[in-house]
C-alpha positions as CSV (number, residue, x, y, z in Angstrom):
1,M,24.2,50.1,99.7
2,N,20.5,50.3,98.8
3,E,21.0,52.5,95.7
4,D,21.7,51.0,92.3
5,L,25.5,50.9,91.7
6,I,25.1,51.2,88.0
7,Q,23.1,54.4,88.5
8,R,25.8,55.8,90.8
9,L,28.4,55.1,88.1
10,K,26.3,56.9,85.6
11,Y,26.0,59.9,87.9
12,H,29.6,60.1,89.2
13,V,31.8,58.5,86.5
14,T,30.1,59.3,83.1
15,P,30.5,63.1,83.4
16,T,34.2,62.7,84.1
17,V,34.6,60.4,81.1
18,L,32.7,62.7,78.7
19,Q,34.1,66.0,79.9
20,G,34.9,68.2,76.9
21,E,33.1,65.8,74.5
22,T,31.0,67.5,71.8
23,E,30.1,64.6,69.4
24,Y,27.7,61.7,70.0
25,V,27.5,62.6,73.7
26,A,24.1,61.0,74.3
27,A,25.1,57.9,72.3
28,K,28.4,57.6,74.3
29,E,26.4,57.9,77.6
30,Q,24.2,55.0,76.4
31,A,27.3,53.0,75.5
32,L,28.9,53.6,78.9
33,A,25.6,52.6,80.6
34,Q,25.8,49.2,78.8
35,F,29.5,48.8,79.4
36,Y,29.5,49.4,83.2
37,P,27.7,46.1,84.1
38,I,30.0,44.2,81.6
39,F,33.1,45.7,83.1
40,L,31.9,45.0,86.7
41,S,31.1,41.4,85.7
42,V,34.7,40.9,84.4
43,L,36.1,42.4,87.6
44,R,33.9,40.1,89.6
45,A,35.3,37.1,87.9
46,H,38.9,38.4,87.9
47,P,39.3,40.6,91.0
48,E,43.1,41.0,90.4
49,Q,42.4,43.1,87.3
50,A,41.1,46.0,89.5
51,E,44.6,46.4,90.9
52,T,46.4,45.7,87.6
53,L,44.3,48.2,85.6
54,G,44.2,50.7,88.4
55,Q,48.0,51.0,88.4
56,Q,48.1,51.9,84.7
57,L,48.0,55.4,83.3
58,N,46.0,54.4,80.2
59,P,44.3,51.0,80.7
60,K,42.5,49.6,77.6
61,I,39.5,47.4,77.2
62,S,41.6,44.9,75.2
63,E,43.2,44.0,78.5
64,L,39.9,42.7,79.8
65,F,39.8,40.0,77.0
66,T,43.4,38.9,76.7
67,E,42.5,35.2,76.5
68,K,39.8,35.8,73.9
69,P,40.7,39.0,72.1
70,E,37.9,38.5,69.6
71,I,35.4,39.3,72.3
72,K,36.5,42.9,72.3
73,Q,35.5,43.3,68.7
74,R,32.2,41.6,69.3
75,L,31.5,44.0,72.2
76,L,32.3,47.0,70.0
77,D,30.1,45.7,67.2
78,H,27.1,45.4,69.6
79,L,27.7,48.8,71.1
80,A,28.0,50.4,67.7
81,N,24.7,48.9,66.6
82,T,22.9,50.4,69.6
83,S,24.8,53.7,69.9
84,D,23.5,55.8,67.1
85,S,26.3,54.9,64.6
86,V,29.2,56.3,66.8
87,P,32.5,55.3,65.1
88,Q,33.9,52.3,66.8
89,E,37.3,54.0,67.3
90,Q,35.6,56.7,69.3
91,L,33.6,54.1,71.2
92,E,36.7,52.2,72.1
93,Q,38.5,55.4,73.3
94,T,35.5,56.4,75.4
95,L,35.4,52.9,77.1
96,N,39.2,53.1,77.6
97,R,38.8,56.4,79.4
98,S,36.1,55.0,81.7
99,I,38.2,52.1,83.2
100,K,40.4,54.1,85.6
101,P,37.7,56.5,87.0
102,T,35.4,53.5,87.4
103,I,38.0,51.6,89.5
104,E,38.7,54.8,91.5
105,Y,35.0,55.1,92.3
106,L,34.8,51.5,93.4
107,K,37.7,52.2,95.7
108,T,35.7,55.1,97.2
109,E,32.7,52.9,97.6
110,A,34.8,50.2,99.3
111,D,36.7,52.7,101.4
112,A,39.8,50.6,100.5
113,S,41.9,49.9,97.5
114,N,42.6,46.2,97.8
115,P,40.9,43.8,95.2
116,D,39.0,41.9,97.9
117,A,37.2,45.1,99.1
118,I,36.4,46.1,95.6
119,N,35.1,42.7,94.8
120,Y,32.9,42.7,97.8
121,V,31.2,45.9,96.6
122,I,30.6,44.3,93.2
123,E,29.3,41.1,94.8
124,T,26.8,42.8,97.0
125,N,25.5,44.8,94.0
126,N,25.4,41.8,91.7
127,D,21.6,41.8,91.4
128,S,21.5,45.4,90.0
129,I,24.5,44.5,87.7
130,Q,22.5,41.5,86.3
131,K,19.4,43.7,85.8
132,S,21.5,46.3,83.9
133,L,23.4,43.8,81.7
134,P,22.4,43.9,78.0
135,A,20.8,40.7,76.9
136,W,23.5,40.3,74.2
137,A,26.3,40.5,76.7
138,S,25.6,37.4,78.8
139,P,26.7,34.9,76.1
140,L,29.9,36.9,75.6
141,L,30.7,36.9,79.3
142,L,29.9,33.3,79.6
143,T,32.6,32.4,77.0
144,I,35.2,34.1,79.2
145,G,33.9,32.7,82.5
146,A,32.6,36.1,83.7
147,S,28.9,35.6,83.7
148,P,27.1,37.4,86.5
149,L,25.1,34.3,87.0
150,V,28.1,32.3,88.2
151,D,27.8,31.9,92.0
152,H,30.5,33.7,94.0
153,H,30.7,34.0,97.8
154,P,32.2,37.4,98.8
155,T,34.7,37.6,101.6
156,P,33.3,39.8,104.4
157,V,35.1,43.1,104.5
158,P,35.1,45.2,107.7
159,G,33.1,48.4,107.5
160,I,30.9,47.3,104.6
161,D,27.4,46.0,105.4
162,P,26.3,43.4,102.8
163,E,22.9,43.7,101.1
164,P,20.4,41.0,101.9
165,V,21.2,37.9,99.9
166,E,18.6,35.6,98.4
167,P,18.2,32.3,100.3
168,P,20.6,29.7,98.9
169,V,17.8,27.2,98.1
170,Q,15.9,29.7,96.0
171,K,19.1,30.9,94.2
172,A,20.1,27.3,93.4
173,K,16.7,26.6,91.9
174,R,16.8,29.7,89.8
175,N,20.4,29.0,88.6
176,A,19.4,25.3,87.9
177,F,16.7,26.6,85.5
178,L,18.7,29.4,83.9
179,V,22.1,27.6,83.3
180,P,20.8,25.3,80.5
181,V,19.1,28.2,78.8
182,F,22.2,30.4,78.8
183,A,24.3,27.5,77.7
184,F,22.1,27.0,74.7
185,I,22.2,30.7,73.9
186,A,26.1,30.7,74.2
187,V,26.4,27.7,71.8
188,A,24.0,29.4,69.3
189,V,26.0,32.7,69.5
190,L,29.3,30.9,69.0
191,I,28.0,29.1,66.0
192,M,26.8,32.4,64.5
193,F,30.2,34.1,65.1
194,F,32.0,31.1,63.5
195,F,29.7,31.2,60.5
196,R,30.1,35.0,60.2
197,G,33.9,34.7,60.5
198,C,34.0,32.1,57.7
199,T,31.8,33.9,55.3
200,R,33.0,37.5,55.6
201,D,35.8,38.7,53.4
202,D,38.3,41.1,54.9
203,D,37.9,44.5,53.4
204,P,41.0,45.2,51.2
205,D,40.8,48.9,52.2
206,D,41.0,48.0,55.9
207,I,44.0,45.7,55.2
208,R,45.8,48.4,53.3
209,D,45.1,51.0,56.0
210,M,46.4,48.6,58.7
211,Q,49.5,47.9,56.7
212,K,50.0,51.6,56.0
213,S,49.7,52.4,59.7
214,Q,52.1,49.7,60.7
215,A,54.6,50.8,58.1
216,A,54.3,54.5,59.1
217,A,55.3,53.9,62.7
218,T,59.0,53.6,62.2
219,Q,60.3,55.9,65.0
220,P,60.3,55.1,68.7
221,A,58.2,57.3,71.0
222,F,60.2,59.8,73.0
223,L,60.1,62.1,76.0
224,K,62.8,64.8,76.4
225,L,62.7,67.2,79.4
226,S,65.2,69.6,80.9
227,T,65.2,71.7,84.1
228,G,66.8,75.0,84.8
229,S,68.9,76.4,87.7
230,E,66.0,76.3,90.1
231,G,64.6,72.9,89.0
232,Q,61.9,74.4,86.8
233,I,61.2,73.0,83.3
234,T,63.0,74.9,80.6
235,S,62.1,72.6,77.7
236,C,59.9,69.6,77.2
237,Q,59.0,67.6,74.1
238,V,56.8,64.4,73.6
239,Q,56.2,62.4,70.5
240,V,53.9,59.4,70.8
241,N,51.2,58.3,68.3
242,D,48.4,58.0,71.0
243,Q,46.6,61.2,71.6
244,Q,44.8,59.9,74.7
245,Y,48.0,58.8,76.4
246,M,49.7,62.1,75.3
247,E,47.0,64.1,77.1
248,I,47.4,61.9,80.2
249,L,51.1,62.4,80.2
250,Q,50.7,66.2,79.6
251,N,48.4,66.4,82.6
252,E,50.9,64.5,84.8
253,I,53.7,66.9,83.8
254,K,51.5,70.0,84.4
255,Q,50.6,68.7,87.9
256,I,54.0,67.5,88.9
257,Y,55.9,70.6,87.8
258,N,53.1,73.2,88.0
259,Y,53.9,73.7,84.3
260,N,50.7,74.9,82.7
261,I,51.9,74.8,79.1
262,G,52.8,71.1,79.1
263,C,55.2,69.6,76.6
264,G,55.5,70.6,73.0
265,T,53.9,68.0,70.7
266,A,53.2,67.4,67.0
267,N,50.7,65.2,65.3
268,N,52.9,62.7,63.6
269,Q,52.0,59.0,62.9
270,S,55.6,58.0,62.2
271,Y,56.1,57.5,66.0
272,H,55.2,54.4,67.9
273,S,51.9,54.4,70.0
274,Q,53.5,53.3,73.2
275,F,56.6,53.9,75.4
276,I,58.4,50.9,76.8
277,D,57.6,50.8,80.6
278,Q,55.4,53.8,80.1
279,D,53.5,53.2,83.4
280,A,56.8,54.1,85.2
281,I,57.1,57.5,83.6
282,P,55.1,59.6,86.1
283,T,57.1,58.2,89.0
284,V,60.3,58.9,87.1
285,L,59.3,62.5,86.5
286,K,58.8,62.9,90.2
287,T,62.4,61.8,90.9
288,I,63.7,64.8,89.0
289,Q,61.2,67.3,90.3
290,G,63.0,70.3,91.7
291,V,66.4,69.0,90.7
292,P,68.4,71.8,88.9
293,N,70.0,71.5,85.5
294,V,68.9,67.9,84.6
295,S,68.1,66.6,81.2
296,L,66.1,63.4,80.7
297,N,65.8,61.6,77.3
298,W,63.4,58.6,77.2
299,V,63.7,57.2,73.6
300,G,62.9,53.6,72.6
301,D,64.4,51.2,75.1
302,Q,67.0,53.8,76.4
303,V,66.9,56.5,79.1
304,S,69.8,58.9,79.4
305,V,70.2,61.3,82.3
306,Q,72.5,64.3,82.3
307,A,72.9,66.5,85.4
308,A,75.3,69.3,86.4
309,N,75.8,67.5,89.7
310,S,77.2,64.0,89.2
311,A,75.6,62.8,92.5
312,D,72.2,63.9,91.2
313,A,72.8,61.9,88.0
314,A,73.8,58.8,89.9
315,R,70.8,58.9,92.2
316,I,68.3,59.5,89.4
317,T,69.6,56.8,87.2
318,G,69.6,54.3,90.1
319,E,65.9,55.1,90.9
320,I,65.0,54.8,87.2
321,R,66.6,51.4,86.9
322,N,64.4,50.2,89.8
323,L,61.3,51.5,88.2
324,A,61.8,50.7,84.5
325,K,63.1,47.2,84.3
326,N,63.0,46.9,80.5
327,M,65.0,50.1,79.9
328,Q,68.7,50.7,79.5
329,V,69.5,53.5,81.8
330,M,72.7,55.6,81.6
331,A,74.2,58.8,83.0
332,Q,75.9,61.2,80.6
333,Q,78.7,63.7,81.4
334,P,77.6,67.3,81.8
335,V,78.1,69.5,78.7
336,K,79.2,73.1,78.4
337,P,76.4,75.8,77.8
338,Q,77.5,76.3,74.2
339,Q,77.3,72.5,73.5
340,M,73.9,72.4,75.2
341,A,72.7,75.2,73.0
342,S,73.8,73.3,69.9
343,A,72.0,70.1,71.0
344,Q,68.8,72.0,71.8
345,S,68.9,73.7,68.4
346,N,69.2,70.3,66.8
347,E,66.2,69.0,68.8
348,A,64.1,72.1,67.9
349,E,64.9,71.5,64.2
350,K,63.7,67.9,64.4
351,V,60.4,69.0,65.9
352,L,59.8,71.8,63.4
353,A,60.6,69.3,60.6
354,S,57.9,66.9,61.8
355,M,55.1,69.5,61.7
356,Q,52.5,69.3,58.9
357,T,51.7,72.6,57.4
358,E,48.0,72.2,57.3
359,Q,47.9,71.4,61.1
360,I,50.5,73.9,62.4
361,K,49.5,76.0,65.4
362,A,51.4,79.1,66.5
363,L,51.7,77.6,70.0
364,D,53.5,74.5,68.6
365,V,56.0,76.7,66.7
366,A,56.7,78.9,69.7
367,T,57.1,75.8,71.9
368,A,59.5,74.2,69.4
369,L,61.6,77.4,69.1
370,N,61.8,77.7,72.9
371,L,63.3,74.2,73.0
372,Q,66.5,75.8,71.7
373,A,68.6,78.5,73.5
374,I,69.4,81.6,71.5
375,N,72.1,83.1,73.7
376,F,74.2,86.2,72.9
377,A,77.8,87.2,73.8
378,A,78.0,90.1,76.3
379,G,76.9,93.4,74.8
380,S,76.3,91.7,71.4
381,T,73.3,91.5,69.0
382,E,74.9,89.1,66.6
383,I,72.8,85.9,66.1
384,P,74.9,82.8,66.9
385,E,75.7,80.7,63.9
386,T,74.4,77.6,65.6
387,N,70.9,79.1,65.7
388,Q,70.7,80.4,62.1
389,S,69.7,77.1,60.5
390,I,66.6,76.7,62.7
391,L,65.6,80.3,62.0
392,D,65.8,79.5,58.3
393,Q,63.6,76.5,58.9
394,T,61.2,78.6,61.0
395,A,61.0,81.2,58.2
396,A,60.2,78.6,55.6
397,L,57.4,77.2,57.9
398,M,55.9,80.5,58.6
399,K,55.7,81.4,54.9
400,R,53.6,78.4,54.3
401,A,51.5,79.0,57.5
402,P,50.3,82.6,57.5
403,Q,48.1,81.9,60.6
404,V,51.3,81.7,62.7
405,H,52.1,85.1,64.4
406,L,54.9,85.3,66.9
407,R,56.4,87.9,69.2
408,V,60.2,87.9,69.8
409,I,61.3,88.8,73.3
410,G,64.8,90.0,74.0
411,H,66.5,89.6,77.4
412,T,69.8,90.6,78.9
413,D,71.8,89.8,82.1
414,A,71.8,92.3,85.0
415,Q,75.2,93.8,84.3
416,G,75.3,97.6,83.6
417,N,72.7,100.2,83.2
418,E,69.1,99.0,83.0
419,E,68.0,101.5,80.4
420,Q,70.9,100.4,78.2
421,N,69.9,96.8,78.8
422,K,66.4,97.4,77.7
423,Q,67.7,99.0,74.5
424,L,70.1,96.1,74.0
425,S,67.4,93.5,74.5
426,L,65.1,95.2,72.0
427,Q,68.0,95.2,69.5
428,R,68.5,91.5,70.0
429,A,64.8,90.8,69.4
430,Q,64.8,93.0,66.3
431,A,67.8,91.1,65.0
432,I,65.8,87.9,65.1
433,M,62.7,89.6,63.6
434,N,64.7,91.1,60.8
435,Y,66.4,87.8,60.1
436,L,63.0,86.1,59.7
437,I,61.7,88.9,57.5
438,K,64.8,88.8,55.3
439,Q,64.1,85.1,54.8
440,G,60.6,86.0,53.4
441,V,58.3,86.0,56.5
442,D,55.5,88.6,56.2
443,P,56.4,91.5,58.6
444,A,52.8,91.3,59.9
445,Q,53.5,87.8,61.3
446,V,56.3,88.9,63.7
447,N,57.2,91.8,66.1
448,A,59.9,92.4,68.6
449,V,60.0,93.8,72.2
450,G,62.9,94.1,74.7
451,I,62.5,93.8,78.5
452,G,66.1,94.1,79.7
453,S,67.0,92.0,82.7
454,A,63.6,92.0,84.3
455,Q,62.9,88.3,83.7
456,P,66.2,86.4,84.4
457,N,66.4,82.7,83.6
458,A,69.2,82.1,86.1
459,G,71.3,84.0,88.6
460,N,73.7,86.9,87.8
461,A,76.8,86.1,89.9
462,K,78.4,83.5,87.5
463,E,79.2,84.0,83.9
464,V,77.5,80.7,83.0
465,D,74.2,82.1,84.5
466,R,74.6,85.5,82.9
467,Y,75.1,83.7,79.5
468,K,71.7,81.9,80.0
469,N,70.0,85.3,80.7
470,R,71.3,86.9,77.5
471,R,68.6,85.1,75.4
472,I,65.6,85.2,73.1
473,A,62.1,83.8,73.9
474,F,59.0,83.5,71.7
475,E,55.4,84.3,72.5
476,V,52.1,83.6,70.6
477,M,50.1,86.5,69.3
478,N,46.3,86.4,68.5
479,I,45.9,89.1,65.8
480,D,42.1,89.0,66.2
481,T,41.9,89.8,69.9
482,G,45.3,91.4,70.4
483,T,46.0,88.8,73.1
484,V,49.6,87.7,73.6
485,R,50.5,84.4,75.3
486,A,53.9,83.8,76.8
487,V,55.4,80.3,76.3
488,D,58.1,79.7,78.8
489,E,59.0,77.8,82.0
490,Q,56.2,79.6,83.9
491,G,53.5,78.1,81.6
492,V,51.1,79.8,79.1
493,K,50.2,83.3,80.4
494,Q,47.9,85.8,78.9
495,K,49.2,89.3,78.6
496,V,47.5,92.6,78.0
């Protein structure tokens, strides 16, 4: 380990953290370079945090300073002063994103995942950590017992060769000289912080913004997901007021289910910023992977599971209870297809209602509409009454959002002649299109196509499956490029 660990983190971790960033990139790189030695010093003093933070989906820097939470703000103040005026909120988000990849890199360096091995890597690189540590950070770390100058003796870990260590006598002499100096600095800094805290008035605007934010978050975060007859996702919706965690959860769903579109979301601050037992969600999602006809509702402190097979429901609820100790887990009785359609329509209505006109995207509208199931009677083009209210709601939304352009896709079951099926599927799509236009939608915002029975959503042997196939789906149109993107259980797919 002759290379500088901090430099290796800059090379391997920083690009991952800043991937996709376009603002203050250089300043955020500088902030990360100052944060790495601080973070490593905390892990050195508290090795167990490497395991605790590494198991979380979205660890936060506030968890490094739970005993003295004011230190987090002091840290952000210093970084903001040296990072080209990057907003503190963005700085904190950047630091939060760096925690997990840093721990993963340390595991790679240690060739092990246990805290002792990770701590050994940090201990054997402590000299370079000290050299990289900002001068202002030492007093902060000293107040939480995490100063890199505190002497630690690493436990030898097989397979890791330690760096040469300074002779104990020399190190003791150096520490004997430096400890009084840093103790004096720490006292001076604490006095300055105390004086600053006593003389600074709280900003009334900040207080009002905080109160407004707290008052706005009145609804629990929720995750609702359903699978089809082959275990594929047929609908998925997430509402949580934490964009970073939402992106993490989206990526988990995309990877677990090979579902490129992810879940439908909307930017709404009325929802809470965390799920209860949210670290268990990825494992829970894996328990229903590939299980057909399952619905999972994770809302507040309750999880409900509904499955066509009662044995599946019992198994899944049992596993969730073991994973999410603070949740009330229950199994619900299966519902008939018509009842399910009504429930899905209600869910889609809620999602559409939560959208803000100035932020509406066509993809969000199409995703919300595909939450519902518009299914037709055999041979019919009559729009079911249960779907009409959501179409009214969609029309009102599209009239206020001319940037939304949708394609309506009609489907049939595989009964009868395919040419007739194609004609019937087109007529079903046109019925939806004409309904929207009748409600005031610009005809240029919507068009209709029919593809017959070419893309079934289920089998064709049973009536319940044929009913699922007699349906409508929605796609996104880009009027500038002519590109059409499908939004269904296969993900987002570009069409010619």
